[in-house]
N, CA, C and O atoms as a Tinker XYZ file with bonds, in Angstrom:
   356  protein
     1  N     11.046000    7.798000    6.154000    73     2
     2  CA    11.202000    7.508000    4.746000    64     1     3
     3  C     10.143000    6.695000    4.150000    63     2     4     5
     4  O      9.833000    6.898000    2.976000    81     3
     5  N      9.578000    5.828000    4.817000    73     3     6
     6  CA     8.502000    4.963000    4.276000    64     5     7
     7  C      7.259000    5.785000    3.936000    63     6     8     9
     8  O      6.670000    5.591000    2.873000    81     7
     9  N      6.862000    6.675000    4.796000    73     7    10
    10  CA     5.617000    7.508000    4.444000    64     9    11
    11  C      5.929000    8.323000    3.178000    63    10    12    13
    12  O      5.095000    8.488000    2.288000    81    11
    13  N      7.155000    8.814000    3.148000    73    11    14
    14  CA     7.509000    9.600000    1.897000    64    13    15
    15  C      7.464000    8.747000    0.577000    63    14    16    17
    16  O      7.061000    9.249000   -0.472000    81    15
    17  N      7.871000    7.499000    0.654000    73    15    18
    18  CA     7.855000    6.606000   -0.404000    64    17    19
    19  C      6.434000    6.301000   -0.876000    63    18    20    21
    20  O      6.131000    6.279000   -2.069000    81    19
    21  N      5.552000    6.061000    0.152000    73    19    22
    22  CA     4.231000    5.699000   -0.117000    64    21    23
    23  C      3.496000    6.920000   -0.749000    63    22    24    25
    24  O      2.771000    6.800000   -1.737000    81    23
    25  N      3.721000    8.060000   -0.137000    73    23    26
    26  CA     3.141000    9.315000   -0.597000    64    25    27
    27  C      3.631000    9.627000   -2.047000    63    26    28    29
    28  O      2.854000   10.076000   -2.889000    81    27
    29  N      4.921000    9.379000   -2.305000    73    27    30
    30  CA     5.563000    9.572000   -3.639000    64    29    31
    31  C      4.837000    8.814000   -4.710000    63    30    32    33
    32  O      4.516000    9.324000   -5.783000    81    31
    33  N      4.574000    7.480000   -4.342000    73    31    34
    34  CA     3.912000    6.618000   -5.351000    64    33    35
    35  C      2.495000    7.091000   -5.575000    63    34    36    37
    36  O      2.007000    7.089000   -6.705000    81    35
    37  N      1.838000    7.490000   -4.523000    73    35    38
    38  CA     0.468000    8.047000   -4.706000    64    37    39
    39  C      0.515000    9.266000   -5.639000    63    38    40    41
    40  O     -0.350000    9.416000   -6.502000    81    39
    41  N      1.497000   10.115000   -5.474000    73    39    42
    42  CA     1.620000   11.315000   -6.332000    64    41    43
    43  C      1.941000   10.853000   -7.739000    63    42    44    45
    44  O      1.423000   11.426000   -8.697000    81    43
    45  N      2.766000    9.851000   -7.897000    73    43    46
    46  CA     3.027000    9.419000   -9.266000    64    45    47
    47  C      1.789000    8.845000   -9.907000    63    46    48    49
    48  O      1.562000    9.008000  -11.105000    81    47
    49  N      0.973000    8.156000   -9.086000    73    47    50
    50  CA    -0.373000    7.672000   -9.645000    64    49    51
    51  C     -1.300000    8.693000  -10.022000    63    50    52    53
    52  O     -1.967000    8.639000  -11.055000    81    51
    53  N     -1.345000    9.665000   -9.151000    73    51    54
    54  CA    -2.193000   10.813000   -9.364000    64    53    55
    55  C     -1.926000   11.613000  -10.619000    63    54    56    57
    56  O     -2.844000   12.078000  -11.295000    81    55
    57  N     -0.629000   11.764000  -10.917000    73    55    58
    58  CA    -0.187000   12.459000  -12.076000    64    57    59
    59  C      0.040000   11.575000  -13.251000    63    58    60    61
    60  O      0.564000   12.025000  -14.270000    81    59
    61  N     -0.330000   10.347000  -13.149000    73    59    62
    62  CA    -0.223000    9.290000  -14.201000    64    61    63
    63  C      1.212000    8.992000  -14.703000    63    62    64    65
    64  O      1.479000    8.494000  -15.797000    81    63
    65  N      2.134000    9.381000  -13.710000    73    63    66
    66  CA     3.527000    8.906000  -13.976000    64    65    67
    67  C      3.759000    7.471000  -13.751000    63    66    68    69
    68  O      4.679000    6.872000  -14.308000    81    67
    69  N      2.911000    6.902000  -12.920000    73    67    70
    70  CA     2.950000    5.450000  -12.699000    64    69    71
    71  C      1.503000    4.923000  -12.820000    63    70    72    73
    72  O      0.580000    5.457000  -12.204000    81    71
    73  N      1.336000    3.879000  -13.617000    73    71    74
    74  CA     0.127000    3.202000  -13.811000    64    73    75
    75  C      0.175000    1.717000  -13.288000    63    74    76    77
    76  O      0.944000    0.893000  -13.782000    81    75
    77  N     -0.646000    1.441000  -12.315000    73    75    78
    78  CA    -0.562000    0.058000  -11.785000    64    77    79
    79  C     -1.076000   -0.954000  -12.824000    63    78    80    81
    80  O     -1.932000   -0.656000  -13.657000    81    79
    81  N     -0.511000   -2.156000  -12.726000    73    79    82
    82  CA    -1.050000   -3.230000  -13.619000    64    81    83
    83  C     -2.411000   -3.682000  -13.077000    63    82    84    85
    84  O     -2.772000   -3.443000  -11.925000    81    83
    85  N     -3.162000   -4.367000  -14.001000    73    83    86
    86  CA    -4.346000   -4.897000  -13.522000    64    85    87
    87  C     -4.291000   -5.840000  -12.191000    63    86    88    89
    88  O     -5.167000   -5.825000  -11.327000    81    87
    89  N     -3.223000   -6.593000  -12.162000    73    87    90
    90  CA    -2.946000   -7.422000  -11.007000    64    89    91
    91  C     -2.713000   -6.631000   -9.762000    63    90    92    93
    92  O     -3.150000   -6.998000   -8.671000    81    91
    93  N     -1.948000   -5.427000   -9.958000    73    91    94
    94  CA    -1.771000   -4.592000   -8.806000    64    93    95
    95  C     -3.111000   -3.854000   -8.365000    63    94    96    97
    96  O     -3.311000   -3.570000   -7.184000    81    95
    97  N     -3.943000   -3.584000   -9.294000    73    95    98
    98  CA    -5.251000   -2.982000   -8.968000    64    97    99
    99  C     -6.073000   -3.977000   -8.139000    63    98   100   101
   100  O     -6.626000   -3.628000   -7.096000    81    99
   101  N     -6.137000   -5.201000   -8.617000    73    99   102
   102  CA    -6.902000   -6.249000   -7.887000    64   101   103
   103  C     -6.311000   -6.500000   -6.518000    63   102   104   105
   104  O     -7.058000   -6.743000   -5.570000    81   103
   105  N     -4.984000   -6.450000   -6.378000    73   103   106
   106  CA    -4.298000   -6.699000   -5.092000    64   105   107
   107  C     -4.696000   -5.551000   -4.154000    63   106   108   109
   108  O     -5.067000   -5.780000   -3.004000    81   107
   109  N     -4.609000   -4.260000   -4.684000    73   107   110
   110  CA    -4.970000   -3.185000   -3.824000    64   109   111
   111  C     -6.487000   -3.174000   -3.472000    63   110   112   113
   112  O     -6.872000   -2.688000   -2.409000    81   111
   113  N     -7.306000   -3.696000   -4.343000    73   111   114
   114  CA    -8.701000   -3.802000   -3.925000    64   113   115
   115  C     -8.853000   -4.779000   -2.809000    63   114   116   117
   116  O     -9.583000   -4.468000   -1.867000    81   115
   117  N     -8.228000   -5.954000   -2.818000    73   115   118
   118  CA    -8.222000   -6.863000   -1.742000    64   117   119
   119  C     -7.748000   -6.336000   -0.444000    63   118   120   121
   120  O     -8.359000   -6.568000    0.600000    81   119
   121  N     -6.680000   -5.640000   -0.495000    73   119   122
   122  CA    -6.215000   -5.062000    0.739000    64   121   123
   123  C     -7.046000   -3.857000    1.216000    63   122   124   125
   124  O     -7.167000   -3.638000    2.421000    81   123
   125  N     -7.599000   -3.101000    0.321000    73   123   126
   126  CA    -8.423000   -1.933000    0.746000    64   125   127
   127  C     -9.699000   -2.324000    1.452000    63   126   128   129
   128  O    -10.268000   -1.554000    2.225000    81   127
   129  N    -10.145000   -3.563000    1.165000    73   127   130
   130  CA   -11.360000   -4.017000    1.849000    64   129   131
   131  C    -11.183000   -4.395000    3.310000    63   130   132   133
   132  O    -12.150000   -4.396000    4.072000    81   131
   133  N     -9.948000   -4.718000    3.712000    73   131   134
   134  CA    -9.661000   -5.232000    5.044000    64   133   135
   135  C     -9.332000   -4.029000    6.010000    63   134   136   137
   136  O     -9.089000   -2.882000    5.635000    81   135
   137  N     -9.362000   -4.444000    7.218000    73   135   138
   138  CA    -8.982000   -3.381000    8.305000    64   137   139
   139  C     -7.446000   -3.277000    8.374000    63   138   140   141
   140  O     -6.758000   -4.287000    8.516000    81   139
   141  N     -6.937000   -2.085000    8.277000    73   139   142
   142  CA    -5.555000   -1.793000    8.324000    64   141   143
   143  C     -4.903000   -2.243000    9.625000    63   142   144   145
   144  O     -5.289000   -1.830000   10.718000    81   143
   145  N     -3.882000   -3.121000    9.467000    73   143   146
   146  CA    -3.022000   -3.519000   10.635000    64   145   147
   147  C     -1.719000   -4.099000   10.081000    63   146   148   149
   148  O     -1.649000   -4.392000    8.887000    81   147
   149  N     -0.729000   -4.267000   10.877000    73   147   150
   150  CA     0.537000   -4.816000   10.365000    64   149   151
   151  C      0.290000   -6.245000    9.884000    63   150   152   153
   152  O      0.814000   -6.636000    8.841000    81   151
   153  N     -0.459000   -6.992000   10.584000    73   151   154
   154  CA    -0.766000   -8.356000   10.159000    64   153   155
   155  C     -1.437000   -8.477000    8.803000    63   154   156   157
   156  O     -1.083000   -9.266000    7.927000    81   155
   157  N     -2.452000   -7.605000    8.719000    73   155   158
   158  CA    -3.227000   -7.467000    7.444000    64   157   159
   159  C     -2.291000   -7.198000    6.243000    63   158   160   161
   160  O     -2.396000   -7.830000    5.192000    81   159
   161  N     -1.355000   -6.213000    6.450000    73   159   162
   162  CA    -0.565000   -5.881000    5.284000    64   161   163
   163  C      0.440000   -7.047000    5.042000    63   162   164   165
   164  O      0.697000   -7.342000    3.875000    81   163
   165  N      1.025000   -7.727000    6.061000    73   163   166
   166  CA     2.005000   -8.752000    5.856000    64   165   167
   167  C      1.331000   -9.878000    5.162000    63   166   168   169
   168  O      1.871000  -10.376000    4.174000    81   167
   169  N      0.180000  -10.323000    5.607000    73   167   170
   170  CA    -0.535000  -11.446000    5.007000    64   169   171
   171  C     -0.916000  -11.140000    3.553000    63   170   172   173
   172  O     -0.799000  -11.996000    2.677000    81   171
   173  N     -1.379000   -9.885000    3.310000    73   171   174
   174  CA    -1.750000   -9.491000    1.998000    64   173   175
   175  C     -0.557000   -9.527000    1.009000    63   174   176   177
   176  O     -0.682000   -9.918000   -0.152000    81   175
   177  N      0.619000   -9.088000    1.552000    73   175   178
   178  CA     1.798000   -9.074000    0.691000    64   177   179
   179  C      2.238000  -10.388000    0.216000    63   178   180   181
   180  O      3.008000  -10.468000   -0.741000    81   179
   181  N      1.783000  -11.458000    0.848000    73   179   182
   182  CA     2.119000  -12.848000    0.401000    64   181   183
   183  C      1.530000  -13.117000   -0.988000    63   182   184   185
   184  O      2.036000  -13.945000   -1.745000    81   183
   185  N      0.500000  -12.429000   -1.286000    73   183   186
   186  CA    -0.192000  -12.564000   -2.604000    64   185   187
   187  C      0.127000  -11.476000   -3.579000    63   186   188   189
   188  O     -0.480000  -11.373000   -4.645000    81   187
   189  N      1.148000  -10.609000   -3.185000    73   187   190
   190  CA     1.312000   -9.407000   -4.070000    64   189   191
   191  C      1.933000   -9.731000   -5.380000    63   190   192   193
   192  O      2.900000  -10.491000   -5.418000    81   191
   193  N      1.449000   -9.213000   -6.431000    73   191   194
   194  CA     2.150000   -9.323000   -7.725000    64   193   195
   195  C      3.362000   -8.480000   -7.757000    63   194   196   197
   196  O      3.400000   -7.471000   -7.053000    81   195
   197  N      4.359000   -8.808000   -8.516000    73   195   198
   198  CA     5.533000   -7.950000   -8.580000    64   197   199
   199  C      5.164000   -6.638000   -9.107000    63   198   200   201
   200  O      4.171000   -6.511000   -9.824000    81   199
   201  N      5.949000   -5.612000   -8.771000    73   199   202
   202  CA     5.677000   -4.303000   -9.197000    64   201   203
   203  C      5.948000   -3.234000   -8.211000    63   202   204   205
   204  O      6.348000   -3.545000   -7.089000    81   203
   205  N      5.750000   -1.917000   -8.565000    73   203   206
   206  CA     6.068000   -0.797000   -7.754000    64   205   207
   207  C      5.211000   -0.851000   -6.474000    63   206   208   209
   208  O      5.721000   -0.511000   -5.406000    81   207
   209  N      4.018000   -1.235000   -6.532000    73   207   210
   210  CA     3.137000   -1.197000   -5.406000    64   209   211
   211  C      3.697000   -2.029000   -4.250000    63   210   212   213
   212  O      3.786000   -1.556000   -3.117000    81   211
   213  N      4.077000   -3.293000   -4.557000    73   211   214
   214  CA     4.721000   -4.201000   -3.640000    64   213   215
   215  C      6.026000   -3.616000   -3.131000    63   214   216   217
   216  O      6.297000   -3.605000   -1.931000    81   215
   217  N      6.811000   -3.143000   -4.048000    73   215   218
   218  CA     8.061000   -2.490000   -3.605000    64   217   219
   219  C      8.022000   -1.477000   -2.466000    63   218   220   221
   220  O      8.882000   -1.386000   -1.590000    81   219
   221  N      6.873000   -0.690000   -2.583000    73   219   222
   222  CA     6.681000    0.343000   -1.567000    64   221   223
   223  C      5.978000   -0.231000   -0.318000    63   222   224   225
   224  O      6.263000    0.199000    0.800000    81   223
   225  N      5.119000   -1.137000   -0.494000    73   223   226
   226  CA     4.399000   -1.668000    0.652000    64   225   227
   227  C      5.169000   -2.601000    1.542000    63   226   228   229
   228  O      4.857000   -2.672000    2.731000    81   227
   229  N      6.212000   -3.364000    1.023000    73   227   230
   230  CA     7.035000   -4.154000    1.820000    64   229   231
   231  C      7.720000   -3.391000    2.942000    63   230   232   233
   232  O      7.556000   -3.753000    4.107000    81   231
   233  N      8.487000   -2.339000    2.629000    73   231   234
   234  CA     9.130000   -1.570000    3.681000    64   233   235
   235  C      8.050000   -0.977000    4.740000    63   234   236   237
   236  O      8.299000   -0.855000    5.939000    81   235
   237  N      6.839000   -0.634000    4.144000    73   235   238
   238  CA     5.849000   -0.061000    5.081000    64   237   239
   239  C      5.356000   -1.153000    6.058000    63   238   240   241
   240  O      5.098000   -0.871000    7.228000    81   239
   241  N      5.227000   -2.416000    5.559000    73   239   242
   242  CA     4.879000   -3.459000    6.402000    64   241   243
   243  C      5.919000   -3.734000    7.557000    63   242   244   245
   244  O      5.548000   -4.062000    8.684000    81   243
   245  N      7.173000   -3.589000    7.227000    73   243   246
   246  CA     8.284000   -3.776000    8.137000    64   245   247
   247  C      8.160000   -2.715000    9.225000    63   246   248   249
   248  O      8.290000   -3.031000   10.407000    81   247
   249  N      7.917000   -1.490000    8.855000    73   247   250
   250  CA     7.811000   -0.438000    9.777000    64   249   251
   251  C      6.564000   -0.708000   10.749000    63   250   252   253
   252  O      6.666000   -0.581000   11.969000    81   251
   253  N      5.468000   -1.064000   10.154000    73   251   254
   254  CA     4.231000   -1.223000   10.956000    64   253   255
   255  C      4.411000   -2.484000   11.836000    63   254   256   257
   256  O      3.858000   -2.502000   12.936000    81   255
   257  N      5.089000   -3.452000   11.456000    73   255   258
   258  CA     5.231000   -4.698000   12.326000    64   257   259
   259  C      6.182000   -4.405000   13.472000    63   258   260   261
   260  O      6.022000   -4.901000   14.587000    81   259
   261  N      7.202000   -3.562000   13.155000    73   259   262
   262  CA     8.240000   -3.349000   14.152000    64   261   263
   263  C      7.822000   -2.518000   15.393000    63   262   264   265
   264  O      8.391000   -2.634000   16.478000    81   263
   265  N      6.750000   -1.639000   15.150000    73   263   266
   266  CA     6.254000   -0.746000   16.156000    64   265   267
   267  C      5.119000   -1.378000   16.900000    63   266   268   269
   268  O      4.222000   -1.988000   16.317000    81   267
   269  N      5.177000   -1.213000   18.279000    73   267   270
   270  CA     3.999000   -1.697000   19.058000    64   269   271
   271  C      2.777000   -0.881000   18.788000    63   270   272   273
   272  O      1.672000   -1.424000   18.775000    81   271
   273  N      2.926000    0.407000   18.570000    73   271   274
   274  CA     1.843000    1.285000   18.165000    64   273   275
   275  C      2.185000    1.764000   16.803000    63   274   276   277
   276  O      3.024000    2.655000   16.665000    81   275
   277  N      1.558000    1.200000   15.748000    73   275   278
   278  CA     1.881000    1.564000   14.411000    64   277   279
   279  C      1.762000    3.096000   14.130000    63   278   280   281
   280  O      0.769000    3.733000   14.481000    81   279
   281  N      2.814000    3.652000   13.485000    73   279   282
   282  CA     2.715000    5.143000   13.170000    64   281   283
   283  C      1.468000    5.473000   12.324000    63   282   284   285
   284  O      1.222000    4.892000   11.267000    81   283
   285  N      0.753000    6.371000   12.817000    73   283   286
   286  CA    -0.532000    6.763000   12.130000    64   285   287
   287  C     -0.229000    7.314000   10.697000    63   286   288   289
   288  O     -0.979000    7.075000    9.751000    81   287
   289  N      0.890000    8.051000   10.590000    73   287   290
   290  CA     1.152000    8.627000    9.308000    64   289   291
   291  C      1.418000    7.539000    8.172000    63   290   292   293
   292  O      1.057000    7.706000    7.007000    81   291
   293  N      2.097000    6.395000    8.639000    73   291   294
   294  CA     2.317000    5.280000    7.694000    64   293   295
   295  C      1.035000    4.552000    7.397000    63   294   296   297
   296  O      0.792000    4.205000    6.241000    81   295
   297  N      0.229000    4.310000    8.354000    73   295   298
   298  CA    -1.094000    3.662000    8.129000    64   297   299
   299  C     -1.948000    4.417000    7.249000    63   298   300   301
   300  O     -2.613000    3.847000    6.383000    81   299
   301  N     -1.972000    5.758000    7.430000    73   299   302
   302  CA    -2.855000    6.601000    6.570000    64   301   303
   303  C     -2.317000    6.718000    5.252000    63   302   304   305
   304  O     -3.112000    6.717000    4.312000    81   303
   305  N     -1.035000    6.823000    5.025000    73   303   306
   306  CA    -0.448000    6.838000    3.753000    64   305   307
   307  C     -0.696000    5.542000    2.900000    63   306   308   309
   308  O     -0.991000    5.595000    1.706000    81   307
   309  N     -0.555000    4.386000    3.601000    73   307   310
   310  CA    -0.862000    3.162000    2.920000    64   309   311
   311  C     -2.351000    3.066000    2.502000    63   310   312   313
   312  O     -2.684000    2.662000    1.388000    81   311
   313  N     -3.224000    3.458000    3.452000    73   311   314
   314  CA    -4.655000    3.448000    3.189000    64   313   315
   315  C     -5.038000    4.330000    2.028000    63   314   316   317
   316  O     -5.889000    3.983000    1.209000    81   315
   317  N     -4.389000    5.485000    1.973000    73   315   318
   318  CA    -4.743000    6.440000    0.840000    64   317   319
   319  C     -4.264000    5.850000   -0.502000    63   318   320   321
   320  O     -4.964000    5.915000   -1.512000    81   319
   321  N     -3.077000    5.285000   -0.479000    73   319   322
   322  CA    -2.579000    4.642000   -1.680000    64   321   323
   323  C     -3.426000    3.498000   -2.202000    63   322   324   325
   324  O     -3.718000    3.395000   -3.393000    81   323
   325  N     -3.811000    2.637000   -1.261000    73   323   326
   326  CA    -4.627000    1.515000   -1.618000    64   325   327
   327  C     -6.033000    1.874000   -2.133000    63   326   328   329
   328  O     -6.588000    1.293000   -3.065000    81   327
   329  N     -6.554000    2.905000   -1.418000    73   327   330
   330  CA    -7.920000    3.407000   -1.875000    64   329   331
   331  C     -7.835000    4.004000   -3.155000    63   330   332   333
   332  O     -8.764000    3.797000   -3.935000    81   331
   333  N     -6.834000    4.744000   -3.524000    73   331   334
   334  CA    -6.679000    5.379000   -4.821000    64   333   335
   335  C     -6.459000    4.415000   -6.017000    63   334   336   337
   336  O     -6.951000    4.604000   -7.130000    81   335
   337  N     -5.657000    3.344000   -5.672000    73   335   338
   338  CA    -5.297000    2.385000   -6.721000    64   337   339
   339  C     -6.390000    1.353000   -6.940000    63   338   340   341
   340  O     -6.534000    0.836000   -8.048000    81   339
   341  N     -7.194000    1.032000   -5.865000    73   339   342
   342  CA    -8.185000   -0.003000   -6.059000    64   341   343
   343  C     -9.225000    0.510000   -6.945000    63   342   344   345
   344  O     -9.614000    1.670000   -6.801000    81   343
   345  N     -9.750000   -0.307000   -7.920000    73   343   346
   346  CA   -10.731000    0.197000   -8.779000    64   345   347
   347  C    -12.050000    0.494000   -8.058000    63   346   348   349
   348  O    -12.426000   -0.181000   -7.099000    81   347
   349  N    -12.689000    1.455000   -8.518000    73   347   350
   350  CA   -14.000000    1.845000   -7.898000    64   349   351
   351  C    -15.041000    0.680000   -7.883000    63   350   352   353
   352  O    -15.075000   -0.134000   -8.806000    81   351
   353  N    -15.811000    0.624000   -6.913000    73   351   354
   354  CA   -16.846000   -0.482000   -6.724000    64   353   355
   355  C    -17.859000   -0.411000   -7.952000    63   354   356
   356  O    -18.794000   -1.209000   -8.028000    81   355
């Protein structure tokens, strides 16, 4: 379910059905710079602004933390979403 939620938000972003706030964009940029891991996501979420991005990433962080070997599909989905939402350099 989590991969589907992350992918759905990316699709909404791509079709402009969802537009992240400037704070969400800055948050995504900070997370996109770091190496993906469950700890990275959980620590990053402490600074998350309220909004759809955090609503989708919190369950993803739970899934990633719960598994000894994080599911690759969830990691990739989160990475794609953050890379898309983060403002270009």
